[in-house]
C-alpha positions in Angstrom: -34.4 3.9 -2.9 -30.7 4.8 -2.9 -29.0 5.3 -6.3 -25.7 3.5 -6.0 -24.5 4.4 -9.5 -23.1 7.7 -8.3 -21.1 6.0 -5.5 -17.3 5.3 -5.8 -15.2 2.5 -4.5 -13.1 3.0 -1.3 -10.0 2.6 -3.5 -11.1 5.5 -5.8 -12.1 7.6 -2.7 -8.6 7.0 -1.2 -6.9 8.2 -4.4 -9.0 11.4 -4.3 -8.3 12.1 -0.7 -4.6 11.2 -0.6 -3.5 12.9 -3.8 -0.1 14.1 -2.9 3.2 12.2 -2.2 3.3 13.8 1.2 -0.3 12.6 2.0 0.7 9.0 1.0 3.8 9.1 3.0 2.0 10.3 6.1 -0.7 7.6 5.7 1.8 4.8 5.3 3.9 6.0 8.2 0.8 6.1 10.4 -0.1 2.5 9.3 3.4 1.4 10.1 3.3 3.0 13.5 0.1 1.2 14.2 1.8 -2.1 13.3 4.7 -1.3 15.7 2.1 -0.5 18.5 -0.2 -3.5 18.1 1.8 -6.1 16.1 -1.1 -6.3 13.5 0.6 -6.0 10.1 -2.8 -6.1 8.3 -3.4 -2.4 8.6 0.0 -1.7 7.2 -0.5 -4.2 4.3 -3.9 -2.6 3.4 -2.3 0.8 3.5 0.5 -0.4 1.3 -2.1 -1.8 -1.2 -4.0 1.5 -1.4 -0.8 3.5 -1.9 0.4 1.1 -4.6 -3.0 1.2 -6.4 -2.9 5.1 -6.2 0.3 4.9 -8.3 -0.2 1.9 -10.6 -2.0 -1.3 -11.1 -0.8 -4.2 -9.0 0.4 -6.0 -12.1 2.3 -3.0 -13.4 3.8 -2.3 -9.9 4.8 -5.9 -9.5 6.6 -5.8 -12.8 8.5 -2.6 -11.9 9.9 -4.2 -8.8 10.6 -7.6 -10.5 8.0 -9.5 -8.4 5.2 -11.6 -9.6 1.7 -10.2 -9.2 0.8 -13.2 -7.1 3.7 -12.7 -4.8 2.8 -9.1 -4.3 -0.8 -10.0 -3.5 0.4 -12.7 -1.1 2.3 -10.0 0.8 -0.6 -7.6 0.7 -3.0 -10.3 1.9 -0.7 -11.3 4.8 -0.1 -14.8 3.3 3.6 -14.1 3.0 5.9 -12.0 5.0 8.2 -10.0 2.8 11.9 -9.9 3.2 13.3 -6.6 4.2 14.9 -6.3 0.7 11.4 -6.8 -0.9 9.9 -4.2 1.3 12.8 -1.8 0.5 12.1 -2.3 -3.2 8.4 -1.6 -2.8 9.1 1.5 -0.8 11.8 2.7 -3.2 9.4 2.3 -6.1 6.8 4.3 -4.2 9.4 7.1 -3.7 9.6 6.3 0.0 12.2 5.0 2.5 12.1 3.1 5.7 13.4 5.1 8.6 14.3 4.1 12.1 13.7 6.8 14.6 
């Protein structure tokens, strides 16, 4: 029988693998490029969630950008499309920018 007590969550594994700002930037850039190619924002939203969680709790992050936790989760879950200003605030707090190339 498998001992699952030594396993870790996907979120925790992500934090261990993508442990530098450059890693996080590349991962999020890749996810955004996937959205541009296929129009499916879900991959980008999930990537954004993992990057946020690698930096802070969702509650703490939401407070830093003056957004409710519920609103942040609604964006992450694809229930609400963020305004460009909200996306810019999220990226700025993560130490990132949105670049058109």
